[in-house]
N, C-alpha and C positions, 0 to 999 in steps of 0.2 A: 021626907024635906024635897022643898017646891025649890026647880033648874034656875038659875036666875040665867038670864040672854045679856052674859057682858059687853057681845056688840055690838047692840044699839044701846049703848049708853054714853052722854060724853064725858071728855076729859076728868070732869069736876066731881060725876058721878063717882067715878071709878076709884081716883082717889079716897072716896069719902069711904066706897064699898070697901079698898086696900085697907083703909083704917081698922075696921072693923073685922076684915078675916084677918090680919095679924094676929088684934087684940083678941080672937076670939082659936087663935090656934087649925083656924081651918086652911092648911096649907095646900087641900083639894083650889079652891075660893083665888088660891096667893095666886096658884100658879094660872088660874083662868085669865084672873082678873092683870094680871102681868102682859100675859099675852094679849089681851084686850088694846094693855095700852103704847105695847110694841105698835103694833098695827097702827092707832094712831101718831102717833110717832113716826111711824116708817110716812103715812099719810105725808104729814107737815112736811118732811125732807123732800120729797115725793113731787111735793103743790112747790116747795123754794127752791127748788131744782131746777122745774119750768117754768117759773119766774124769774129765777137770774137767766136761763136759755133767752126767756125772751125781748130782757133788757139789752142780757151780748148783742144779739140778733140785730134790733133799732141801733147802737154806739158803730156795730160794724157798716150797718146800710151809713150810716151818720160821718163815721174813719173814711169809708173807704170813698165818698163825694167829695171830700174834702184832698183825698190825694188826685181822685180822677180829675178835678177841677184845678189841678197844680198839672198837671203832667198832659192834660189838652191844652193849655196853654203854649207849655213849650213842642207840643207835636204841630198846634197852629203856625208855631215862631219858624217852623222848621230848625227848630235846632233834638231834634228825633229821628232823620227820618232816615241817618243809619245803622238804626236801630227799628227790632221786632216785636220791642219787649220791655217790662220794667218788674223787673223781681223786687221789693222791695217788705222789709220782715223787720221787727223790732222787739228783740227780748225784752222785758222787764224782769229779769229773773237774773241778767248780769247787765243791763242798763245796756246793749248795746243794739244801733242800727245798721242793717245792712244794707243797702242798694246794687241793682244787678243789673247794666243796659244786656240785652240777650240781643244775640244776630244770629238767625236757622237761614239756614234751606230746604226747601222743599228738597225728598228726594226725588231722583229720577222713575225708580218702581214703586214710590207710592208708598214706602215705609213698609213696615211688616217688621222690619228688623228688632232684635232689642236693643241697639244701641242707643245713642241719645242723641244722635244726630252727628250732622258734621260740624268740623269746628274749624273749616276754615273752606273758603265760597267756591275754593276750586277742584273739580269732581279727578279721583285717580288716572282716568283718558286721559285727562288735558295736560292734569302734568308729564302721562309717560311720551303724551307727543313730545313737549319740551325737553323734557327731562328723561327719555329712554334710557337716550346714546351713550350718557352719563357715565363710567366706568368706576363699581362701586370698590376704592383700595384694597379692603379687605379681602372682602372675596376677585377680586380682578374679572367679577359679573358684569354688564349694564344694567342697569337698572333695569330694563327691557327684558332680561333673557332673566331678571330675580324674582320678577313678576310672575313672568308665566310659570315659571318655577312652584313658584308660589302658590298660581290658583289650581295647581294638580299636588300641593302638602296635602299629608294627612288633617293637620291643623291650622285649613285652610285661614279662615279667619285671623289668626294673632299672625301668620304668614304673609296674608299682604295687608296687612296695618303695617308690619315693620318696614315693607318696600314702601307706602305711602310715607311714614316716615322720613326715610332717606328722601324720598321726594320729594316732599314740602321742605328737608333740608338742602336741598341740591335748586331750589328755587327760591331760597333765601326767606320764605317766610318764615323757618321754624330758625332757632341755631343750634 
């Protein structure tokens, strides 16, 4: 029996060969033909996905250009002077849009921590200068003393954060 190379056949040729193999109950050929047809389908799916990705990339550039133009007008007009950036998103699933202006301040140490940056544009050191002598009602300690203890705590990050929140409350930045 002659071995047929199904991998070189077109889809129409494979369909014809499949019809003949089924009619002749040649299940080995059916299996090989089905495998070759599956590969063709996989290649078609891959090509369709690549085409879709290419179209989405072009469309992304178009949408970005439109949003950039609108934001650039606001920047030029000075409307966004208090912000360091804009995050915008639109979820087609639940038909909701979200927009957030962000304000960040670079860390003095150059970063490296795994936090998301400071939410308030005042350092803990500055807060301690101005509010370190405020006495915490619950502990009876000054905020400076609490901070010094927090610096020595086993769970330093969490302890320092708790004192920072108390300092921010003392400053009136949070309630």
